[in-house]
KOLDO-148376 format. One record per residue: residue in three letters; y, z, x of N, C-alpha, C, CB in turn; residue number from 1; chain. Coordinates in nm, 2 decimals, always signed. Last residue first. Glycine has a CB too. Layout:
N
<rotor = ALA, n_north = Y, n_up = Z, n_east = X, ca_north = Y, ca_up = Z, ca_east = X, c_north = Y, c_up = Z, c_east = X, cb_north = Y, cb_up = Z, cb_east = X, kolfi = NUM, drenro = A>
...
END
This chain:
76
<rotor = GLU, n_north = +10.81, n_up = +16.67, n_east = +23.65, ca_north = +10.69, ca_up = +16.67, ca_east = +23.73, c_north = +10.55, c_up = +16.64, c_east = +23.62, cb_north = +10.68, cb_up = +16.83, cb_east = +23.80, kolfi = 76, drenro = A>
<rotor = ILE, n_north = +11.10, n_up = +16.51, n_east = +23.61, ca_north = +10.98, ca_up = +16.58, ca_east = +23.53, c_north = +10.86, c_up = +16.55, c_east = +23.62, cb_north = +10.95, cb_up = +16.52, cb_east = +23.37, kolfi = 75, drenro = A>
<rotor = ILE, n_north = +11.26, n_up = +16.34, n_east = +23.75, ca_north = +11.30, ca_up = +16.48, ca_east = +23.72, c_north = +11.21, c_up = +16.57, c_east = +23.65, cb_north = +11.40, cb_up = +16.47, cb_east = +23.63, kolfi = 74, drenro = A>
<rotor = LYS, n_north = +11.27, n_up = +16.11, n_east = +23.99, ca_north = +11.17, ca_up = +16.17, ca_east = +23.90, c_north = +11.23, c_up = +16.31, c_east = +23.88, cb_north = +11.02, cb_up = +16.16, cb_east = +23.97, kolfi = 73, drenro = A>
<rotor = LYS, n_north = +11.56, n_up = +15.88, n_east = +24.02, ca_north = +11.48, ca_up = +16.01, ca_east = +24.07, c_north = +11.39, c_up = +16.05, c_east = +23.96, cb_north = +11.58, cb_up = +16.13, cb_east = +24.10, kolfi = 72, drenro = A>
<rotor = ASN, n_north = +11.68, n_up = +15.68, n_east = +23.93, ca_north = +11.57, ca_up = +15.65, ca_east = +24.03, c_north = +11.49, c_up = +15.77, c_east = +24.06, cb_north = +11.62, cb_up = +15.60, cb_east = +24.16, kolfi = 71, drenro = A>
<rotor = TYR, n_north = +11.90, n_up = +15.78, n_east = +23.80, ca_north = +11.78, ca_up = +15.74, ca_east = +23.72, c_north = +11.66, c_up = +15.69, c_east = +23.80, cb_north = +11.82, cb_up = +15.64, cb_east = +23.63, kolfi = 70, drenro = A>
<rotor = LEU, n_north = +12.08, n_up = +15.82, n_east = +24.02, ca_north = +12.02, ca_up = +15.93, ca_east = +23.93, c_north = +11.90, c_up = +15.89, c_east = +23.87, cb_north = +12.12, cb_up = +15.98, cb_east = +23.80, kolfi = 69, drenro = A>
<rotor = GLY, n_north = +12.21, n_up = +15.64, n_east = +24.18, ca_north = +12.07, ca_up = +15.65, ca_east = +24.18, c_north = +12.00, c_up = +15.76, c_east = +24.11, cb_north = +12.03, cb_up = +15.65, cb_east = +24.30, kolfi = 68, drenro = A>
<rotor = GLU, n_north = +12.49, n_up = +15.85, n_east = +24.21, ca_north = +12.43, ca_up = +15.72, ca_east = +24.24, c_north = +12.29, c_up = +15.74, c_east = +24.24, cb_north = +12.47, cb_up = +15.67, cb_east = +24.36, kolfi = 67, drenro = A>
<rotor = LEU, n_north = +12.64, n_up = +16.10, n_east = +24.18, ca_north = +12.52, ca_up = +16.06, ca_east = +24.09, c_north = +12.46, c_up = +15.94, c_east = +24.10, cb_north = +12.56, cb_up = +16.07, cb_east = +23.96, kolfi = 66, drenro = A>
<rotor = GLY, n_north = +12.86, n_up = +16.17, n_east = +24.32, ca_north = +12.72, ca_up = +16.21, ca_east = +24.38, c_north = +12.61, c_up = +16.18, c_east = +24.28, cb_north = +12.72, cb_up = +16.35, cb_east = +24.42, kolfi = 65, drenro = A>
<rotor = VAL, n_north = +13.10, n_up = +16.11, n_east = +24.24, ca_north = +13.04, ca_up = +16.25, ca_east = +24.18, c_north = +12.91, c_up = +16.26, c_east = +24.23, cb_north = +13.04, cb_up = +16.26, cb_east = +24.03, kolfi = 64, drenro = A>
<rotor = LYS, n_north = +13.14, n_up = +15.86, n_east = +24.35, ca_north = +13.24, ca_up = +15.97, ca_east = +24.40, c_north = +13.17, c_up = +16.11, c_east = +24.35, cb_north = +13.39, cb_up = +15.94, cb_east = +24.33, kolfi = 63, drenro = A>
<rotor = LYS, n_north = +12.94, n_up = +15.70, n_east = +24.22, ca_north = +12.92, ca_up = +15.75, ca_east = +24.37, c_north = +13.01, c_up = +15.86, c_east = +24.40, cb_north = +12.95, cb_up = +15.64, cb_east = +24.48, kolfi = 62, drenro = A>
<rotor = VAL, n_north = +13.08, n_up = +15.66, n_east = +23.98, ca_north = +12.95, ca_up = +15.73, ca_east = +24.00, c_north = +12.92, c_up = +15.78, c_east = +24.13, cb_north = +12.85, cb_up = +15.65, cb_east = +23.97, kolfi = 61, drenro = A>
<rotor = ARG, n_north = +13.30, n_up = +15.51, n_east = +24.08, ca_north = +13.32, ca_up = +15.64, ca_east = +24.00, c_north = +13.19, c_up = +15.72, c_east = +24.01, cb_north = +13.34, cb_up = +15.61, cb_east = +23.83, kolfi = 60, drenro = A>
<rotor = ASP, n_north = +13.17, n_up = +15.29, n_east = +24.20, ca_north = +13.25, ca_up = +15.37, ca_east = +24.27, c_north = +13.27, c_up = +15.51, c_east = +24.22, cb_north = +13.38, cb_up = +15.30, cb_east = +24.28, kolfi = 59, drenro = A>
<rotor = CYS, n_north = +13.06, n_up = +15.18, n_east = +23.94, ca_north = +12.96, ca_up = +15.22, ca_east = +24.05, c_north = +13.04, c_up = +15.32, c_east = +24.15, cb_north = +12.90, cb_up = +15.08, cb_east = +24.14, kolfi = 58, drenro = A>
<rotor = ILE, n_north = +13.28, n_up = +15.09, n_east = +23.82, ca_north = +13.21, ca_up = +15.20, ca_east = +23.76, c_north = +13.11, c_up = +15.26, c_east = +23.86, cb_north = +13.14, cb_up = +15.15, cb_east = +23.63, kolfi = 57, drenro = A>
<rotor = THR, n_north = +13.40, n_up = +14.90, n_east = +23.99, ca_north = +13.47, ca_up = +15.02, ca_east = +23.97, c_north = +13.38, c_up = +15.14, c_east = +23.91, cb_north = +13.59, cb_up = +15.00, cb_east = +23.87, kolfi = 56, drenro = A>
<rotor = SER, n_north = +13.18, n_up = +14.72, n_east = +23.99, ca_north = +13.22, ca_up = +14.79, ca_east = +24.11, c_north = +13.31, c_up = +14.91, c_east = +24.10, cb_north = +13.29, cb_up = +14.69, cb_east = +24.19, kolfi = 55, drenro = A>
<rotor = LYS, n_north = +13.20, n_up = +14.62, n_east = +23.72, ca_north = +13.08, ca_up = +14.68, ca_east = +23.77, c_north = +13.11, c_up = +14.77, c_east = +23.89, cb_north = +12.98, cb_up = +14.57, cb_east = +23.79, kolfi = 54, drenro = A>
<rotor = ASP, n_north = +13.44, n_up = +14.62, n_east = +23.50, ca_north = +13.42, ca_up = +14.60, ca_east = +23.64, c_north = +13.31, c_up = +14.68, c_east = +23.70, cb_north = +13.55, cb_up = +14.62, cb_east = +23.72, kolfi = 53, drenro = A>
<rotor = THR, n_north = +13.52, n_up = +14.68, n_east = +23.26, ca_north = +13.40, ca_up = +14.62, ca_east = +23.25, c_north = +13.36, c_up = +14.57, c_east = +23.40, cb_north = +13.40, cb_up = +14.50, cb_east = +23.15, kolfi = 52, drenro = A>
<rotor = SER, n_north = +13.64, n_up = +14.98, n_east = +23.13, ca_north = +13.64, ca_up = +14.90, ca_east = +23.24, c_north = +13.50, c_up = +14.83, c_east = +23.22, cb_north = +13.66, cb_up = +14.97, cb_east = +23.37, kolfi = 51, drenro = A>
<rotor = TYR, n_north = +13.79, n_up = +15.28, n_east = +23.03, ca_north = +13.75, ca_up = +15.14, ca_east = +22.98, c_north = +13.76, c_up = +15.04, c_east = +23.10, cb_north = +13.84, cb_up = +15.10, cb_east = +22.86, kolfi = 50, drenro = A>
<rotor = PHE, n_north = +13.91, n_up = +15.51, n_east = +23.15, ca_north = +13.76, ca_up = +15.47, ca_east = +23.16, c_north = +13.72, c_up = +15.35, c_east = +23.11, cb_north = +13.67, cb_up = +15.56, cb_east = +23.11, kolfi = 49, drenro = A>
<rotor = GLY, n_north = +14.17, n_up = +15.58, n_east = +23.13, ca_north = +14.13, ca_up = +15.48, ca_east = +23.22, c_north = +13.99, c_up = +15.45, c_east = +23.24, cb_north = +14.19, cb_up = +15.50, cb_east = +23.34, kolfi = 48, drenro = A>
<rotor = LEU, n_north = +14.26, n_up = +15.74, n_east = +22.93, ca_north = +14.21, ca_up = +15.80, ca_east = +23.05, c_north = +14.17, c_up = +15.71, c_east = +23.16, cb_north = +14.10, cb_up = +15.88, cb_east = +23.01, kolfi = 47, drenro = A>
<rotor = GLU, n_north = +14.31, n_up = +15.55, n_east = +22.72, ca_north = +14.41, ca_up = +15.63, ca_east = +22.77, c_north = +14.37, c_up = +15.70, c_east = +22.90, cb_north = +14.45, cb_up = +15.73, cb_east = +22.66, kolfi = 46, drenro = A>
<rotor = LYS, n_north = +14.04, n_up = +15.44, n_east = +22.66, ca_north = +14.15, ca_up = +15.36, ca_east = +22.72, c_north = +14.27, c_up = +15.44, c_east = +22.79, cb_north = +14.21, cb_up = +15.27, cb_east = +22.61, kolfi = 45, drenro = A>
<rotor = MET, n_north = +13.93, n_up = +15.67, n_east = +22.55, ca_north = +13.87, ca_up = +15.61, ca_east = +22.68, c_north = +13.96, c_up = +15.51, c_east = +22.75, cb_north = +13.72, cb_up = +15.53, cb_east = +22.66, kolfi = 44, drenro = A>
<rotor = ARG, n_north = +14.07, n_up = +15.71, n_east = +22.33, ca_north = +14.10, ca_up = +15.81, ca_east = +22.44, c_north = +14.03, c_up = +15.75, c_east = +22.57, cb_north = +14.03, cb_up = +15.96, cb_east = +22.40, kolfi = 43, drenro = A>
<rotor = ASN, n_north = +13.99, n_up = +15.48, n_east = +22.18, ca_north = +14.14, ca_up = +15.49, ca_east = +22.23, c_north = +14.15, c_up = +15.60, c_east = +22.34, cb_north = +14.25, cb_up = +15.53, cb_east = +22.11, kolfi = 42, drenro = A>
<rotor = PHE, n_north = +13.73, n_up = +15.55, n_east = +22.15, ca_north = +13.77, ca_up = +15.42, ca_east = +22.21, c_north = +13.92, c_up = +15.44, c_east = +22.26, cb_north = +13.75, cb_up = +15.29, cb_east = +22.10, kolfi = 41, drenro = A>
<rotor = TYR, n_north = +13.70, n_up = +15.78, n_east = +21.99, ca_north = +13.68, ca_up = +15.79, ca_east = +22.12, c_north = +13.73, c_up = +15.67, c_east = +22.20, cb_north = +13.55, cb_up = +15.81, cb_east = +22.15, kolfi = 40, drenro = A>
<rotor = ILE, n_north = +13.72, n_up = +15.68, n_east = +21.72, ca_north = +13.79, ca_up = +15.80, ca_east = +21.77, c_north = +13.82, c_up = +15.79, c_east = +21.93, cb_north = +13.72, cb_up = +15.93, cb_east = +21.73, kolfi = 39, drenro = A>
<rotor = SER, n_north = +13.63, n_up = +15.33, n_east = +21.78, ca_north = +13.64, ca_up = +15.45, ca_east = +21.70, c_north = +13.73, c_up = +15.55, c_east = +21.77, cb_north = +13.50, cb_up = +15.52, cb_east = +21.67, kolfi = 38, drenro = A>
<rotor = GLY, n_north = +13.58, n_up = +15.09, n_east = +21.91, ca_north = +13.68, ca_up = +15.10, ca_east = +21.81, c_north = +13.69, c_up = +15.22, c_east = +21.72, cb_north = +13.67, cb_up = +15.00, cb_east = +21.73, kolfi = 37, drenro = A>
<rotor = ALA, n_north = +13.30, n_up = +15.20, n_east = +22.07, ca_north = +13.36, ca_up = +15.08, ca_east = +22.02, c_north = +13.46, c_up = +15.09, c_east = +21.90, cb_north = +13.25, cb_up = +14.99, cb_east = +21.99, kolfi = 36, drenro = A>
<rotor = PHE, n_north = +13.18, n_up = +15.44, n_east = +22.12, ca_north = +13.26, ca_up = +15.37, ca_east = +22.24, c_north = +13.34, c_up = +15.24, c_east = +22.18, cb_north = +13.15, cb_up = +15.33, cb_east = +22.37, kolfi = 35, drenro = A>
<rotor = THR, n_north = +13.23, n_up = +15.68, n_east = +21.88, ca_north = +13.16, ca_up = +15.56, ca_east = +21.93, c_north = +13.25, c_up = +15.51, c_east = +22.05, cb_north = +13.13, cb_up = +15.45, cb_east = +21.81, kolfi = 34, drenro = A>
<rotor = PHE, n_north = +13.21, n_up = +15.94, n_east = +21.64, ca_north = +13.24, ca_up = +15.90, ca_east = +21.79, c_north = +13.17, c_up = +15.79, c_east = +21.83, cb_north = +13.21, cb_up = +16.02, cb_east = +21.90, kolfi = 33, drenro = A>
<rotor = ARG, n_north = +13.32, n_up = +16.03, n_east = +21.35, ca_north = +13.24, ca_up = +15.94, ca_east = +21.42, c_north = +13.29, c_up = +15.91, c_east = +21.55, cb_north = +13.21, cb_up = +15.82, cb_east = +21.35, kolfi = 32, drenro = A>
<rotor = LEU, n_north = +13.35, n_up = +16.32, n_east = +21.15, ca_north = +13.41, ca_up = +16.23, ca_east = +21.25, c_north = +13.29, c_up = +16.15, c_east = +21.30, cb_north = +13.50, cb_up = +16.31, cb_east = +21.38, kolfi = 31, drenro = A>
<rotor = LYS, n_north = +13.25, n_up = +16.55, n_east = +21.02, ca_north = +13.26, ca_up = +16.41, ca_east = +20.94, c_north = +13.31, c_up = +16.30, c_east = +21.03, cb_north = +13.36, cb_up = +16.42, cb_east = +20.81, kolfi = 30, drenro = A>
<rotor = ASP, n_north = +13.25, n_up = +16.74, n_east = +21.18, ca_north = +13.12, ca_up = +16.70, ca_east = +21.15, c_north = +13.12, c_up = +16.56, c_east = +21.07, cb_north = +13.04, cb_up = +16.81, cb_east = +21.07, kolfi = 29, drenro = A>
<rotor = GLY, n_north = +13.51, n_up = +16.85, n_east = +21.16, ca_north = +13.47, ca_up = +16.76, ca_east = +21.28, c_north = +13.34, c_up = +16.70, c_east = +21.27, cb_north = +13.48, cb_up = +16.84, cb_east = +21.42, kolfi = 28, drenro = A>
<rotor = ASP, n_north = +13.60, n_up = +17.02, n_east = +20.98, ca_north = +13.57, ca_up = +16.89, ca_east = +20.93, c_north = +13.53, c_up = +16.78, c_east = +21.05, cb_north = +13.69, cb_up = +16.83, cb_east = +20.85, kolfi = 27, drenro = A>
<rotor = LEU, n_north = +13.74, n_up = +17.22, n_east = +21.22, ca_north = +13.71, ca_up = +17.21, ca_east = +21.08, c_north = +13.70, c_up = +17.05, c_east = +21.05, cb_north = +13.83, cb_up = +17.30, cb_east = +20.99, kolfi = 26, drenro = A>
<rotor = LYS, n_north = +13.55, n_up = +17.16, n_east = +21.54, ca_north = +13.67, ca_up = +17.18, ca_east = +21.45, c_north = +13.63, c_up = +17.18, c_east = +21.31, cb_north = +13.77, cb_up = +17.09, cb_east = +21.48, kolfi = 25, drenro = A>
<rotor = SER, n_north = +13.33, n_up = +17.06, n_east = +21.67, ca_north = +13.34, ca_up = +17.21, ca_east = +21.63, c_north = +13.46, c_up = +17.27, c_east = +21.56, cb_north = +13.33, cb_up = +17.28, cb_east = +21.74, kolfi = 24, drenro = A>
<rotor = MET, n_north = +13.39, n_up = +16.80, n_east = +21.72, ca_north = +13.30, ca_up = +16.82, ca_east = +21.62, c_north = +13.29, c_up = +16.98, c_east = +21.57, cb_north = +13.18, cb_up = +16.77, cb_east = +21.66, kolfi = 23, drenro = A>
<rotor = GLU, n_north = +13.56, n_up = +16.84, n_east = +21.95, ca_north = +13.61, ca_up = +16.79, ca_east = +21.83, c_north = +13.52, c_up = +16.81, c_east = +21.71, cb_north = +13.63, cb_up = +16.65, cb_east = +21.84, kolfi = 22, drenro = A>
<rotor = ASN, n_north = +13.37, n_up = +16.92, n_east = +22.14, ca_north = +13.48, ca_up = +17.00, ca_east = +22.11, c_north = +13.53, c_up = +16.96, c_east = +21.97, cb_north = +13.59, cb_up = +16.99, cb_east = +22.22, kolfi = 21, drenro = A>
<rotor = ASN, n_north = +13.17, n_up = +16.70, n_east = +22.13, ca_north = +13.14, ca_up = +16.83, ca_east = +22.11, c_north = +13.25, c_up = +16.93, c_east = +22.07, cb_north = +13.08, cb_up = +16.88, cb_east = +22.22, kolfi = 20, drenro = A>
<rotor = SER, n_north = +13.35, n_up = +16.51, n_east = +22.23, ca_north = +13.30, ca_up = +16.49, ca_east = +22.10, c_north = +13.23, c_up = +16.63, c_east = +22.06, cb_north = +13.19, cb_up = +16.37, cb_east = +22.09, kolfi = 19, drenro = A>
<rotor = TYR, n_north = +13.42, n_up = +16.60, n_east = +22.49, ca_north = +13.53, ca_up = +16.57, ca_east = +22.39, c_north = +13.46, c_up = +16.57, c_east = +22.24, cb_north = +13.61, cb_up = +16.43, cb_east = +22.42, kolfi = 18, drenro = A>
<rotor = ALA, n_north = +13.18, n_up = +16.60, n_east = +22.62, ca_north = +13.24, ca_up = +16.72, ca_east = +22.61, c_north = +13.37, c_up = +16.71, c_east = +22.51, cb_north = +13.29, cb_up = +16.78, cb_east = +22.77, kolfi = 17, drenro = A>
<rotor = ILE, n_north = +13.09, n_up = +16.34, n_east = +22.59, ca_north = +13.00, ca_up = +16.45, ca_east = +22.54, c_north = +13.08, c_up = +16.57, c_east = +22.52, cb_north = +12.88, cb_up = +16.48, cb_east = +22.63, kolfi = 16, drenro = A>
<rotor = PHE, n_north = +13.29, n_up = +16.21, n_east = +22.73, ca_north = +13.24, ca_up = +16.16, ca_east = +22.58, c_north = +13.17, c_up = +16.29, c_east = +22.53, cb_north = +13.12, cb_up = +16.03, cb_east = +22.59, kolfi = 15, drenro = A>
<rotor = ASP, n_north = +13.29, n_up = +16.30, n_east = +22.98, ca_north = +13.40, ca_up = +16.32, ca_east = +22.88, c_north = +13.36, c_up = +16.30, c_east = +22.75, cb_north = +13.51, cb_up = +16.23, cb_east = +22.89, kolfi = 14, drenro = A>
<rotor = GLY, n_north = +13.04, n_up = +16.21, n_east = +23.06, ca_north = +13.06, ca_up = +16.35, ca_east = +23.06, c_north = +13.17, c_up = +16.38, c_east = +22.97, cb_north = +13.10, cb_up = +16.40, cb_east = +23.20, kolfi = 13, drenro = A>
<rotor = ILE, n_north = +13.08, n_up = +15.93, n_east = +23.03, ca_north = +12.98, ca_up = +16.00, ca_east = +22.96, c_north = +12.99, c_up = +16.13, c_east = +22.96, cb_north = +12.85, cb_up = +15.97, cb_east = +23.02, kolfi = 12, drenro = A>
<rotor = LEU, n_north = +13.29, n_up = +15.88, n_east = +23.22, ca_north = +13.30, ca_up = +15.84, ca_east = +23.09, c_north = +13.20, c_up = +15.93, c_east = +23.01, cb_north = +13.29, cb_up = +15.70, cb_east = +23.07, kolfi = 11, drenro = A>
<rotor = LEU, n_north = +13.36, n_up = +16.12, n_east = +23.46, ca_north = +13.27, ca_up = +16.01, ca_east = +23.42, c_north = +13.29, c_up = +15.99, c_east = +23.27, cb_north = +13.12, cb_up = +16.03, cb_east = +23.45, kolfi = 10, drenro = A>
<rotor = ASN, n_north = +13.49, n_up = +16.36, n_east = +23.47, ca_north = +13.56, ca_up = +16.24, ca_east = +23.53, c_north = +13.47, c_up = +16.12, c_east = +23.53, cb_north = +13.62, cb_up = +16.26, cb_east = +23.66, kolfi = 9, drenro = A>
<rotor = THR, n_north = +13.33, n_up = +16.54, n_east = +23.37, ca_north = +13.41, ca_up = +16.48, ca_east = +23.28, c_north = +13.50, c_up = +16.39, c_east = +23.34, cb_north = +13.47, cb_up = +16.57, cb_east = +23.21, kolfi = 8, drenro = A>
<rotor = PRO, n_north = +12.98, n_up = +16.52, n_east = +23.49, ca_north = +13.12, ca_up = +16.57, ca_east = +23.51, c_north = +13.21, c_up = +16.49, c_east = +23.40, cb_north = +13.18, cb_up = +16.53, cb_east = +23.68, kolfi = 7, drenro = A>
<rotor = LEU, n_north = +12.68, n_up = +16.65, n_east = +23.37, ca_north = +12.76, ca_up = +16.53, ca_east = +23.38, c_north = +12.91, c_up = +16.55, c_east = +23.37, cb_north = +12.72, cb_up = +16.44, cb_east = +23.28, kolfi = 6, drenro = A>
<rotor = GLN, n_north = +12.45, n_up = +16.83, n_east = +23.51, ca_north = +12.57, ca_up = +16.84, ca_east = +23.46, c_north = +12.65, c_up = +16.72, c_east = +23.48, cb_north = +12.63, cb_up = +16.96, cb_east = +23.51, kolfi = 5, drenro = A>
<rotor = ILE, n_north = +12.11, n_up = +16.86, n_east = +23.48, ca_north = +12.21, ca_up = +16.78, ca_east = +23.54, c_north = +12.35, c_up = +16.79, c_east = +23.46, cb_north = +12.15, cb_up = +16.63, cb_east = +23.54, kolfi = 4, drenro = A>
<rotor = LEU, n_north = +11.83, n_up = +17.06, n_east = +23.59, ca_north = +11.95, ca_up = +17.03, ca_east = +23.50, c_north = +12.06, c_up = +16.94, c_east = +23.56, cb_north = +12.00, cb_up = +17.15, cb_east = +23.46, kolfi = 3, drenro = A>
<rotor = TYR, n_north = +11.52, n_up = +16.98, n_east = +23.66, ca_north = +11.63, ca_up = +17.02, ca_east = +23.70, c_north = +11.74, c_up = +16.99, c_east = +23.60, cb_north = +11.64, cb_up = +16.98, cb_east = +23.82, kolfi = 2, drenro = A>
<rotor = MET, n_north = +11.16, n_up = +17.04, n_east = +23.70, ca_north = +11.26, ca_up = +16.99, ca_east = +23.63, c_north = +11.40, c_up = +17.06, c_east = +23.65, cb_north = +11.23, cb_up = +16.99, cb_east = +23.49, kolfi = 1, drenro = A>
END
């Protein structure tokens, strides 16, 4: 098994890093992070991550070398 680091220049990597950081702040455990109309939604739009264009999303994944990630067997 190997570990995968999801980079913050992909939406999911930024979502995990941002929400973990915000939740570690005072009362951060009371915040709700979602992709639809919540705290993270505005950040997603500001960073240019909000897209429904499949080719744009695929290009981002290719650029960080994670294309086909879910086609790989990671547990023996």
